[in-house]
Structures are given as C-alpha cells and as structure tokens.
C-alpha positions as a printed Julia matrix, in Angstrom:
521×3 Matrix{Float64}:
   0.14    0.34    0.14
   2.85    2.74    1.07
   5.34    1.46   -2.08
   4.68    4.88   -3.52
   5.83    6.95   -0.37
   8.52    4.19    0.18
  10.15    4.93   -3.16
   9.4     8.78   -3.04
  11.49    8.85    0.75
  14.22    6.76   -0.37
  14.86    8.38   -3.39
  15.25   11.97   -1.15
  17.38   10.31    1.37
  19.56    8.65   -1.15
  20.85   12.14   -2.33
  21.71   12.78    1.72
  24.28   10.1     1.73
  27.76   10.83    1.77
  27.89   14.5     2.94
  29.0    14.98    5.66
  27.31   17.89    7.32
  23.87   19.06    5.76
  23.58   22.78    4.68
  20.24   24.38    4.48
  19.85   24.07    1.24
  20.09   20.05    1.92
  17.62   20.36    4.2
  15.14   22.66    2.48
  15.18   20.3    -0.71
  14.36   17.39    1.76
  11.53   18.5     3.77
  10.38   19.96   -0.17
  10.25   15.96   -1.38
   8.99   14.52    1.71
   6.01   17.01    0.93
   5.9    15.9    -2.01
   5.64   12.48   -0.9
   3.53   13.09    1.73
   1.15   14.91   -1.01
   1.33   12.46   -3.59
   0.76    9.67   -0.75
  -2.87   11.38   -0.33
  -2.35   12.65    3.69
  -4.55   15.53    4.84
  -2.31   18.52    4.5
  -2.85   19.86    8.3
  -1.03   16.73    8.62
   1.53   17.25    5.68
   2.46   20.81    7.6
   2.79   19.19   10.91
   5.09   17.06   10.11
   7.58   18.31    7.4
   7.57   21.85   10.06
   8.91   19.28   13.11
  11.41   17.57   10.84
  12.59   20.46    9.45
  12.95   21.6    13.3
  14.63   18.43   14.58
  17.14   18.45   11.04
  18.39   22.15   12.37
  19.47   21.36   15.81
  22.3    19.61   17.26
  21.41   15.95   17.07
  21.93   16.17   13.02
  24.73   18.59   12.88
  27.21   16.89   15.42
  26.0    13.69   13.64
  28.68   11.52   12.6
  26.3    10.85    9.76
  23.72   13.15    9.03
  21.66   11.97    6.41
  21.11    8.39    8.97
  20.33   10.84   11.58
  17.48   12.61    9.37
  16.26    9.2     8.17
  16.02    8.68   12.2
  14.1    11.69   12.55
  11.49   11.11   10.13
  10.8     7.58   11.47
   9.9     9.17   14.63
   8.09   11.45   13.42
   5.91    8.99   11.1
   5.81    6.97   14.7
   4.2     9.84   15.88
   2.11   10.57   13.69
   0.76    6.66   13.46
  -0.4     6.9    16.98
   3.01    6.24   18.94
   2.33    3.1    21.19
   0.84    0.34   20.55
  -3.04    0.54   21.41
  -4.4    -2.8    22.73
  -8.44   -4.14   23.63
  -9.34   -3.02   27.62
 -11.24   -4.98   28.21
 -14.44   -5.01   31.0
 -13.78   -6.01   34.63
 -16.64   -7.87   34.25
 -17.07  -10.36   31.41
 -18.41   -9.98   28.91
 -16.1    -7.12   26.69
 -18.94   -5.76   24.39
 -16.67   -4.47   20.87
 -19.04   -2.42   18.64
 -18.45   -2.16   15.2
 -18.86    0.72   12.92
 -18.4     2.22    9.93
 -19.71    2.62    6.05
 -20.86   -0.16    3.56
 -18.5    -1.91    2.25
 -15.24   -1.54    4.28
 -15.61   -5.17    4.89
 -17.48   -4.75    9.08
 -18.58   -8.06    8.32
 -15.85   -9.85    7.56
 -13.85   -8.14   10.0
 -16.09   -8.96   13.0
 -14.77  -13.05   12.23
 -11.13  -12.08   12.18
 -11.15  -10.44   15.08
 -13.1   -13.21   16.66
 -10.63  -16.08   15.19
  -8.05  -13.23   16.74
  -9.34  -13.37   20.66
  -9.51  -16.81   20.8
  -5.84  -17.22   19.49
  -5.14  -15.42   22.53
  -7.22  -17.57   24.83
 -10.81  -15.47   25.03
 -14.04  -17.2    24.27
 -15.5   -14.92   21.48
 -19.13  -14.96   20.03
 -20.58  -13.2    17.14
 -24.03  -11.15   17.31
 -25.85  -10.13   13.91
 -27.15   -6.66   14.59
 -26.97   -5.74   10.68
 -29.82   -6.27    9.26
 -30.0    -4.01    6.66
 -27.6    -5.2     3.57
 -28.66   -8.58    2.07
 -27.29  -11.7     3.16
 -25.41   -9.73    6.12
 -26.5   -12.24    8.43
 -25.52  -15.32    6.34
 -22.08  -14.36    5.72
 -21.63  -13.8     9.22
 -22.54  -17.12   10.05
 -20.72  -18.56    7.6
 -17.99  -16.59    8.12
 -18.39  -17.22   11.97
 -18.34  -21.33   11.42
 -15.17  -20.74    9.4
 -13.44  -18.83   12.74
 -14.92  -21.6    15.01
 -16.56  -19.58   17.06
 -20.09  -18.73   17.59
 -22.99  -17.04   16.5
 -26.08  -15.03   17.84
 -28.91  -14.17   14.69
 -32.12  -14.6    15.62
 -33.17  -12.37   12.84
 -33.35  -13.15    9.09
 -32.19  -10.08    7.88
 -32.52   -8.79    4.6
 -34.18   -5.23    6.43
 -36.52   -7.32    8.53
 -35.99   -6.97   13.08
 -34.62   -4.8    15.02
 -31.19   -4.02   15.07
 -31.45   -2.66   18.82
 -32.48   -5.21   20.05
 -31.4    -8.05   18.65
 -27.95   -6.29   19.99
 -29.25   -6.36   23.98
 -30.03   -9.83   23.79
 -27.21  -10.96   22.07
 -24.83   -9.08   25.11
 -27.32  -11.21   27.72
 -27.7   -14.72   25.57
 -23.17  -13.76   26.03
 -23.44  -13.26   29.54
 -26.45  -16.19   29.69
 -23.66  -18.61   28.05
 -20.32  -17.65   30.06
 -18.98  -15.8    26.86
 -16.2   -13.42   27.82
 -16.46  -11.15   24.69
 -19.12   -9.8    22.53
 -18.61   -8.39   18.85
 -22.11   -6.64   17.41
 -21.92   -6.13   13.53
 -24.07   -2.99   12.98
 -25.54   -1.6     9.4
 -23.42    0.39    6.85
 -24.21    3.19    4.76
 -22.94    4.06    1.53
 -22.4     7.34    3.06
 -22.91    9.49    6.27
 -26.23   10.0     6.61
 -29.26   10.66    9.76
 -30.37    7.22    9.38
 -27.01    5.36   10.2
 -25.5     7.7    13.11
 -28.36    7.46   14.88
 -28.86    3.62   15.05
 -25.43    2.87   16.4
 -26.05    5.44   18.68
 -29.69    3.47   19.97
 -27.15    0.28   19.63
 -24.36    1.81   21.28
 -26.67    3.6    24.4
 -29.08   -0.05   24.45
 -25.05   -1.94   25.43
 -23.13    0.49   26.28
 -19.98   -0.67   24.57
 -16.56   -1.4    26.29
 -14.8    -0.2    22.93
 -16.61    1.09   19.77
 -14.26    0.44   16.73
 -14.49    2.46   13.69
 -13.97    0.67   10.6
 -12.61    2.0     7.4
 -10.91    1.19    4.26
  -7.81    2.29    3.53
  -8.36    2.81   -0.72
 -11.13    5.69   -0.15
  -8.62    8.11    0.48
  -9.32   11.26    1.79
 -12.67   10.51    2.0
 -11.63    7.96    5.21
 -10.83   11.21    7.18
 -13.9    13.24    6.27
 -16.11    9.84    7.14
 -14.01    9.03   10.43
 -14.95   12.85   11.47
 -18.32   12.65   10.63
 -18.33    9.43   12.8
 -16.49   10.67   16.48
 -18.83   14.05   16.13
 -21.62   11.98   15.57
 -21.61    8.2    17.74
 -18.0     8.77   18.28
 -15.53    5.45   19.24
 -11.84    4.15   20.89
  -9.95    3.09   18.08
  -9.64    2.62   14.01
  -9.52   -0.87   12.14
  -7.68    0.01    8.76
  -9.0    -3.42    6.23
  -7.4    -3.58    2.19
  -4.25   -2.58    3.37
  -3.05   -5.26    0.85
  -4.64   -2.97   -1.83
  -2.72   -0.45   -4.11
  -3.84    2.43   -2.53
  -1.38    5.11   -1.58
  -2.47    4.43    2.05
  -2.09    8.21    3.46
  -5.59    7.56    5.01
  -3.89    5.76    7.7
  -1.24    8.57    8.43
  -3.87   10.67    8.42
  -6.81    9.21   11.14
  -4.37    9.35   13.56
  -3.7    13.13   14.07
  -6.63   14.22   12.55
  -9.37   12.54   14.82
  -6.64   11.75   17.86
  -8.38    8.12   17.69
  -5.18    5.66   17.83
  -5.83    2.59   14.54
  -5.38   -0.19   16.64
  -6.01   -3.71   14.24
  -5.12   -3.56   10.61
  -5.92   -6.75    7.7
  -3.77   -7.21    4.9
  -5.75  -10.02    3.21
  -8.98  -11.62    2.39
  -7.95  -14.45    4.52
  -9.49  -14.88    8.15
  -5.92  -14.99    9.3
  -4.37  -12.01    7.8
  -5.32  -10.19   10.97
  -2.64   -8.12   13.45
  -2.73   -5.33   16.3
  -1.59   -2.16   14.25
   2.22   -1.58   15.51
   3.08    2.01   14.59
   6.95    1.77   15.0
   6.75   -1.85   12.73
   4.19    0.17    9.68
   7.07    3.1     9.64
   9.93    1.25    9.68
   7.95   -0.74    6.96
   7.26    2.66    5.01
  10.73    3.5     5.29
  11.71    0.14    3.87
  13.66   -1.12    7.42
  11.27   -4.18    6.75
   8.85   -5.59   10.36
  11.65   -8.6    11.44
   9.3    -8.67   15.19
   6.5    -9.53   13.2
   8.35  -11.64   10.85
   9.57  -13.99   14.18
   5.79  -13.91   16.31
   5.1   -14.89   12.87
   7.86  -18.03   12.76
   6.62  -18.6    16.6
   2.96  -19.42   15.57
   4.18  -21.17   12.75
   6.97  -23.2    13.53
   7.22  -26.33   16.5
   9.94  -25.35   18.74
  11.21  -29.17   18.96
  10.89  -29.71   14.8
  13.1   -26.62   14.3
  15.43  -27.74   16.59
  15.29  -31.76   15.81
  15.78  -29.76   12.01
  19.09  -27.89   13.98
  20.6   -30.36   15.02
  20.71  -32.5    12.09
  22.27  -29.36   10.23
  25.02  -29.06   12.48
  25.36  -33.38   12.12
  24.41  -34.26   15.29
  20.95  -35.62   15.12
  21.57  -37.54   11.24
  21.23  -36.73    8.37
  19.0   -33.72    7.02
  16.89  -35.35    4.17
  14.24  -34.14    1.93
  11.5   -35.19    4.88
  12.87  -32.91    6.83
  13.83  -30.14    4.29
   9.14  -30.61    3.12
   8.03  -30.14    7.04
  10.3   -26.41    6.77
   8.75  -25.96    4.1
   5.3   -26.68    4.88
   6.09  -25.53    8.07
   6.76  -21.87    6.13
   3.68  -21.79    4.0
   1.71  -22.02    6.96
   3.67  -18.18    7.72
   1.51  -17.3     4.5
   2.41  -15.62    1.47
   5.96  -16.0     0.64
   6.06  -12.58   -0.93
   4.58  -11.02    1.97
   6.82  -12.52    4.67
  10.19  -11.55    2.12
   8.5    -7.88    2.37
   8.78   -8.13    6.42
  13.03   -8.52    5.62
  15.12   -5.32    5.92
  16.92   -3.62    2.34
  13.21   -5.66    0.2
  11.28   -2.18   -1.55
  14.15   -2.57   -4.29
  13.03   -5.78   -5.03
   9.09   -5.4    -4.88
   8.2    -5.93   -8.64
  10.07   -9.26   -8.87
   8.28   -9.79   -5.57
   5.06   -8.98   -7.17
   6.0   -11.83  -10.18
   6.94  -14.58   -7.45
   4.52  -17.52   -8.39
   3.51  -18.81   -4.87
   3.02  -22.35   -6.71
   6.35  -23.25   -6.54
   5.9   -24.54   -3.28
   3.32  -26.65   -4.5
   5.49  -27.87   -7.13
   8.44  -28.72   -4.82
   5.54  -30.36   -2.47
   4.88  -32.46   -5.47
   8.17  -33.53   -6.21
   9.53  -34.48   -3.05
   5.98  -36.44   -1.82
   6.32  -38.56   -5.11
   9.59  -40.0    -4.0
   9.99  -43.0    -1.97
  10.95  -42.58    1.8
  13.98  -44.51    0.92
  14.51  -41.55   -1.43
  13.73  -39.13    0.53
  16.16  -40.42    3.81
  19.12  -40.77    1.52
  18.96  -39.06   -1.83
  22.29  -39.98   -3.21
  20.78  -42.83   -4.24
  18.4   -41.14   -7.07
  19.72  -42.31  -10.18
  18.4   -41.84  -13.55
  15.58  -44.2   -14.05
  14.85  -42.85  -10.46
  14.33  -39.07  -11.34
  11.99  -40.22  -14.92
  10.06  -41.71  -12.26
   9.69  -39.08   -9.74
   9.38  -36.34  -12.66
   6.23  -38.38  -14.31
   5.05  -39.25  -10.91
   4.71  -35.35   -9.78
   4.08  -34.21  -13.28
   7.23  -31.96  -13.43
   9.97  -32.27  -16.27
  13.09  -34.79  -15.32
  15.6   -31.14  -15.24
  13.09  -29.66  -12.76
  13.52  -32.72  -10.28
  17.14  -32.38  -11.03
  17.52  -28.62   -9.73
  15.34  -29.46   -6.83
  17.96  -32.81   -6.05
  21.18  -30.72   -6.2
  19.44  -27.64   -4.61
  18.36  -29.62   -1.55
  22.93  -30.66   -1.59
  23.74  -27.39   -2.36
  21.74  -25.84    1.15
  22.56  -28.53    3.22
  25.79  -28.27    2.46
  25.77  -24.5     3.44
  23.29  -24.79    6.03
  26.36  -27.49    7.45
  29.05  -24.87    7.06
  27.29  -22.17    8.44
  26.15  -24.6    11.76
  29.78  -25.45   11.76
  31.25  -21.83   11.75
  32.64  -21.65    8.04
  31.04  -19.74    6.26
  29.28  -19.75    2.84
  31.42  -21.52   -0.12
  33.44  -18.93   -1.53
  33.09  -16.59    1.09
  35.41  -17.23    4.12
  34.55  -18.46    7.0
  33.2   -16.64    9.77
  34.72  -14.98   12.44
  34.32  -16.04   15.96
  31.83  -19.61   15.06
  32.59  -22.67   15.36
  36.16  -24.73   15.85
  38.92  -22.91   13.99
  40.94  -25.22   12.04
  44.78  -25.79   12.78
  46.75  -22.91   10.25
  49.01  -25.36    8.01
  51.87  -24.07    6.82
  53.08  -23.74    3.18
  55.93  -26.8     2.26
  58.97  -25.51    2.25
  60.71  -24.72   -1.04
  62.91  -27.34   -2.7
  65.57  -25.75   -4.02
  67.0   -26.55   -7.95
  69.75  -29.49   -7.0
  73.22  -29.36   -9.02
  72.38  -30.4   -12.83
  74.04  -33.64  -13.32
  74.5   -35.05  -17.13
  73.56  -37.73  -18.87
  76.06  -39.08  -20.18
  77.94  -41.86  -17.7
  81.92  -40.82  -18.55
  81.49  -36.89  -18.05
  78.82  -37.37  -14.78
  81.57  -39.71  -13.18
  84.08  -37.42  -14.07
  82.15  -33.9   -12.64
  81.74  -36.76   -9.09
  85.36  -37.17   -9.24
  85.96  -33.03   -9.48
  83.2   -32.07   -6.85
  85.36  -34.69   -4.39
  88.73  -33.07   -4.66
  87.09  -30.06   -4.17
  84.69  -30.53   -0.39
  88.54  -32.29    0.72
  90.68  -29.14   -0.72
  87.85  -26.89    0.67
  89.44  -25.73    4.56
  86.95  -26.16    7.28
  83.89  -23.56    8.05
  85.06  -21.26   10.92
  82.08  -21.23   14.12
  82.23  -17.31   14.09
  81.76  -16.37   10.27
  85.57  -15.96    9.63
  86.26  -15.76    5.92
  87.12  -19.54    4.76
  91.12  -20.15    5.6
  92.08  -16.4     7.16
  94.48  -16.38    9.71
  93.18  -15.2    13.1
  94.95  -11.43   14.12
  96.67  -12.27   17.9
  96.15   -9.61   20.18
  99.35   -8.29   22.37
  97.98   -7.68   25.44
 101.01   -6.72   27.29
 100.82   -3.07   26.34
  97.15   -2.59   27.49
  96.48   -1.08   31.09
  93.01   -1.56   33.6
  91.29    0.91   35.32
  92.52    1.46   38.2
  88.93    0.4    39.9
  89.3    -2.41   37.98
  92.84   -3.32   38.27
  92.31   -3.73   42.98
  90.53   -6.49   42.12
  92.89   -8.69   39.66
  96.06   -7.68   41.48
  94.29   -9.17   45.2
C-alpha cells in the first residue's frame, strides 16, 4: 500500500548519502521532497504541514549537526515523526472487569465490517478468549448469512435471531446478544452493525441507539484504507455523531496510496488498533506504529516476522532440524526439508514474508511476480519419492528421477534442480552451523571450531644439474670430491675461510685502577 511513499522517501534519502554535513539548502530540499511524497500519498494537508515542520526543526538542531552520519540521523528523525503520527504506542483492547467485554463495529458499507468481525473473533480466540458474534446488520442483503458462514469458518458462536434483509430490530438484537453471551459464559461480544453508502442521519441514529443500549467497552471504526481523503471526513463525522475509541484499517494489501492511515490518527486523535491485510481470516493483527513506520522507510518488520514464525514453527521440530544440520542428530533429509517448507507455508504468502525483510523495497517488482505455486511443485516432487529416496537422496539415479518427474507431473530437469539445490543448501547450512561460512566467502570469524593453520611446505631448492652421459657424470663427481677435500673447514665465528686470525697483544693494555685492584688481590 505504501509503495509509492516508500519509493519517494528512499530516493530523497539517497541524495543525502555521502554528505559529511548538511547545509540549509540540503535540509530545505529534503523537506520539500518529503512534502511532495506525503501529498502524493493522499496524506491530509494539515498533517503534512505538521510533519514537515517537525522534521525541519529537528534537522537543524544539534542532533544532526553533531552526528557522524547526518543522512542516517535525518532518516531516524523521519522514522520517529512517522511513529508519532501513526499513534506512538500500540493500543490494546480494554477488557471489561466483569465479562462480557462488548465491542461494537461501525463504519460505511463496503468497508469490510462483517468479514472483519470474524477476523477479530478468530484473533481473540487465539488470545485465549471465548468470543461470540452478534448479527445486528439487518439492512444489507445476506449480511446475516455472511456473518454465520464466516463465524463457522472461524469456529466461533454466532447469535442471529433475525433473518435480516430489512427485517428485525437491530437495537433489540444487540441488547439480547449481550444477554445471551452473559448466559452462555462468552467473555467477548462483537456486534456487527449496519453501514450505508454514505454518512446520513439514519445511520448515525441507529449506531447511537445500539451504543446506548449495550454500553460498549470499545467502539471500533472500520475504515477502508483505499478510499483516500474521504476516510478522514467519514471518520470525523462518525466521531462527532457516535464517537469511537479506535480505528481498524482494512484492505491494507491493496494498491492505494495509504494516506488515510497516516491522517486519521492525527485528525481524530483516536489510535489505529488493528489492521487487516488480506482476504484470509488470519490476515489480521495488532497495529504497531513503529513497525509500520519501519515498513514505510523500507527498514523491514523483523519483529512481526519473528512472531509469525513462532506461531507457524514447532519449537521441538525446529530444534531437531537444527541438530541434523550440525551433524549431531543424523542427516538432514528431504522429509525434514518438506516439513520446513510446510511450516513456512503456514506463515502466509512468501512475497509478504520476504517483504518484511529490510531493504526488500528495491525488489518489489520481483516479489510481486513471484509464483507462489513453486512450493506446491516442490512438495509434489518430494512426495512422489519413496521413503528410502527421501531419507537418502544420493540413491536417486537417472531412472528414479524419470519416475519421480512422471509421478509429480514435472520435467526431469526440475527434479534434477531440486536434488542439486537440496545438496547445495544442506552443505551451506551445515557449513554455517559449524562456523565455516558460505562456500566461496570465507569463514565466519568467532564462530565454530577454528581449523589449525597449515604452513605451506618449504620450497625445495634446485639440485645441481647432472649430465646424462655416464663418463661425463663420473668426471663431475670426481671433481666435486676433490674440491670438497681441498676446502678448509668452516669457521664457527663467520670469519672468511682460510683467513688467519689476528693475535691480540695484551702487553700494552692497562686496566682502570678501579678494576685492577680486584685483579691484583
């Protein structure tokens, strides 16, 4: 969603690199580029003015002028100001002291309230709660049926006494739903209310009546992040007419410019609490302002990636795989590789996972064109192998590869590539685990066992050339023996060979009196 904003900011900061000191012209040019980037991203004008003013004031301060790298310091300032605009700290749900906790969803029609109600229920269920959905949207056709289907998919209870489609009293349904949740010991109630195509008096009055009837602990305003500047106007209208405690952004996986997300918090003063970024029920999570700011600046979102990995990967299974990679728990087989691939698949789309890594903004086009079915093909190839072949891939010869390719519906070349890449990856991972480093890139300093350095063998000097003629060789040997016999013995003190040593005459040598008195005793 923030691709355009991320690209513009990245180009802006690229111009600052390599500068040891920032001048006033540099700061003004950077502020101008940031202003244009935010306006192009549909951020509200008052928010843009406030943001740019804060960045310019801090960029002129001592924290940049005294920094070793002013460009990085400016990026840090922009990151901190983005976090401030997005809400500062993560806002959690306020649970009631006496259950059930009542949550009312409000917003325009088409914002995704009904689907979001099931996503929120599934998320709360994963947090250990026992939620119940209440179908109080009795206006939109099939809204009740849609909530029942989504609730069944999420595995939560749905209270729907009225068929909807314009029949029934939504206020009575909401009130009775809270009473039913209290009777059946559900600790959270999520009420899905009706929306309209635009803000009108009937919508506001109905939402206000439901609010007064159930006295909710949280009112969440659900807004489509793709509607641009109108999201701010709608949010302000709901705040004045009904009031709400937090904002939920939907459709963050769309291709809109995303300025609404940066504007709502500053205009309304209400925090963004949750974000929905996909069509699946589990594409939903808490909104973290600092992580979203890092994504916008292409710094990645490693914390969210770690949290998703902890949910998808079994700790014991991962420990066994790590032990096999180090050679301590047997060989790492294709069965282990398949288990890791399946766990990775549970984390969601691979393009989204890769997009959470720092610096992946420059590969956005490649990630967008990534074929997610590649994992399915790899899984089909491995599952077409026999247990013996998966345990020991070295036995997979030409005939076996042809059979595997035929069984998985791929070409033999794809089987060859998978087997070769598996061997290369296993070798590389084992080398990394033992501290050897990636092949061709040297070892990793300070990791693993260090091999003893081997001294290169001493070079042997060239021997004296010997003639191949036997008679001539005999003459050479005789001449060498004669020369050795006539050569004088070597002098251990390094004097020239054959030189006579000079005799020292001590008759005229007189010792100092201080020394002579000890010798004459």
